[in-house]
LODOFI-450366 format. One record per residue: residue in three letters; x, y, z of N, C-alpha, C, CB in turn. Coordinates in pm, whole numbers, padded with zeros to 5 digits, always signed. Each point is the difference from the previous one (the first is absolute). Glycine has a CB too. Example, Ala and Ser with C-alpha at 12.3 -4.5 7.8 and 13.67 -1.06 7.14 Angstrom:
% LODOFI-450366
ALA+01319-00569+00780-00089+00119+00000+00090+00120+00000-00189-00117+00125;SER+00154+00222-00197+00082+00119+00006-00077+00109+00073+00118-00063-00215;
//
This chain:
% LODOFI-450366
UNK+19875+05494+20158+00113-00081+00040-00067-00138+00026+00148+00201+00105;UNK-00122-00313-00157-00041-00117+00066-00031-00075+00154+00103+00024-00196;UNK-00177-00116+00183+00081-00092+00094+00118-00055+00020-00154-00021-00013;UNK+00172-00017-00100+00140-00090+00002+00120+00128+00102-00050-00167-00323;UNK+00044+00207+00227+00066+00119-00001-00019+00059+00152-00038+00036-00270;UNK-00057-00025+00329-00037+00043+00147+00096-00118+00076-00288+00107-00035;UNK+00220-00278+00042+00081-00042+00016+00161-00056+00012-00203+00052-00023;UNK+00204-00010-00077+00154-00024+00009+00100+00091+00075-00051-00093-00207;UNK-00019+00264+00202+00030+00111+00065+00006-00109+00174-00145+00258-00208;UNK+00030-00267+00291-00019-00094+00104+00111-00108+00064-00212+00038-00113;UNK+00229-00053+00002+00151-00186-00030+00076+00084+00061+00019-00167-00267;UNK+00012+00280+00249+00106+00076+00002+00063+00040+00129-00095+00061-00195;UNK-00063-00014+00240+00018+00064+00136+00056-00078+00113-00181+00125-00069;UNK+00279-00059+00172+00064-00068+00102-00139-00088+00084+00231+00211+00016;UNK-00235-00274+00051-00099-00101+00061-00046+00044+00104+00092-00169-00074;UNK-00097+00292+00119-00047+00082+00120-00095+00063-00090+00207+00040+00179;UNK-00180+00072-00312-00093+00038-00101-00090-00118-00055+00166+00180-00055;UNK-00158-00291+00034-00070-00110-00058-00084-00023+00117+00173-00103-00169;UNK-00201+00120+00272-00056-00005+00104-00080+00086+00025+00146-00093+00052;UNK-00090+00184-00111-00114+00099+00048-00136+00051-00098+00216+00082+00135;UNK-00179-00123-00259-00065-00040-00136-00091-00141+00063+00228+00100-00206;UNK-00165-00158+00216-00078-00131+00086-00102+00030+00063+00176-00099+00043;UNK-00160+00198+00054-00087+00028+00137-00109+00073-00108+00194+00046+00263;UNK-00149+00066-00315-00098+00092-00105-00111-00106-00098+00232+00204-00029;UNK-00151-00284-00039-00126-00101-00049-00074-00059+00038+00081-00016-00085;UNK-00054-00081+00265-00137-00047+00103-00020+00097+00055+00027-00208+00056;UNK-00001+00332-00041-00111+00109+00027-00100+00002-00111+00160+00147+00124;UNK-00117-00068-00198-00064+00022-00162-00134-00135+00079+00287+00066-00281;UNK-00280-00161+00190+00017-00098+00008-00167-00027+00093+00318+00003-00040;UNK-00325+00017+00158-00050-00031+00130-00109+00116-00055+00217-00099+00211;UNK-00199+00192-00262-00101+00133+00006-00059+00006-00098+00110+00128+00112;UNK-00109-00262-00228-00119-00031-00071-00135-00096+00015+00182+00065-00108;UNK-00290+00020+00131-00127-00175+00015+00061-00109+00041-00134+00033-00197;UNK+00133-00109+00264+00072-00105+00047-00175-00079-00008+00284+00107+00179;UNK-00393-00101-00292-00111-00044+00014-00018-00012-00174-00081+00106+00273;UNK+00192-00057-00325-00018-00057-00118-00122+00078-00129+00081-00224+00180;UNK-00190+00297-00105-00056+00100-00042+00027+00094-00096-00041-00049+00171;UNK+00016+00038-00262+00009+00169-00111-00059+00108-00043+00068-00112-00061;UNK-00035+00163+00111-00057+00168+00024+00001+00106-00073+00051-00043+00162;UNK-00143+00079-00238-00089+00017-00098+00041+00198+00053-00232-00299-00030;UNK+00255+00362-00043+00047+00189-00037-00125+00024+00043+00166+00056-00230;UNK-00175+00034+00339-00116+00046+00052-00085+00114-00102+00128-00054+00242;UNK-00110+00138-00382-00040+00032-00019-00080-00028-00138+00129+00085+00179;UNK-00083-00231-00209-00051-00108-00076-00110-00086+00010+00186+00018-00014;UNK-00185-00010+00209-00057-00094+00081-00148+00098-00038+00221-00123+00218;UNK-00210+00258-00146-00097+00091-00055-00080-00003-00134+00140+00105+00131;UNK-00106-00126-00209-00049+00021-00098-00078-00080-00071+00147+00110+00022;UNK-00066-00198+00029-00085-00227-00012-00132+00046+00054+00223-00235+00108;UNK-00162+00314+00038-00184-00020+00071-00068+00076-00047+00027-00050+00202;UNK+00003+00229-00253-00118+00043-00044-00028-00057-00139+00025+00202+00143;UNK+00005-00248-00204-00061-00066-00130-00107-00130+00040+00243+00068-00140;UNK-00161-00139+00261-00128-00113+00078-00136+00110+00004+00188-00175+00208;UNK-00189+00248-00127-00094+00062+00025-00065+00137-00092+00101-00116+00207;UNK-00008+00099-00318-00114+00068-00111-00075-00121-00080+00160+00230-00051;UNK-00129-00367+00034-00039-00055-00041-00096-00098+00089+00177+00076-00154;UNK-00213-00056+00262-00101-00089+00053-00074+00145+00132+00170-00330-00051;UNK-00239+00395-00018-00004+00039+00132-00121+00069+00071+00220+00009-00059;UNK-00310-00160-00050-00104-00024+00094+00006-00087+00160-00092+00020-00245;UNK+00199-00090+00188+00089-00102+00084+00004+00068+00115+00146-00105-00167;UNK-00051+00181+00169+00046+00052+00116-00150+00113+00087+00308-00019-00146;UNK-00348+00094+00023-00125+00056+00090-00082-00095+00154-00045+00109-00282;UNK+00004-00242+00164-00048-00119+00141+00071+00018+00070-00073-00174-00071;UNK+00214+00113+00076+00093+00028+00053-00020+00093+00131+00092-00051-00226;UNK-00076+00110+00195+00008+00114+00115-00156+00071+00062+00250+00063-00136;UNK-00345-00196+00109-00140+00033+00066+00069-00015+00117-00213-00081-00142;
//
């Protein structure tokens, strides 16, 4: 189903149900990070971190001292 089809369906709803849809969308918008910072997938972050440790082991040994 396309966004245009969903919008068309919403337009056909009675005003009270349109308000419910609007309230849902406003709530969903508030739930997204307000700081605008994009987050990385956890597993991808771990894989990148492991790669950095593997490429620079001496640096991390010195930092650990």
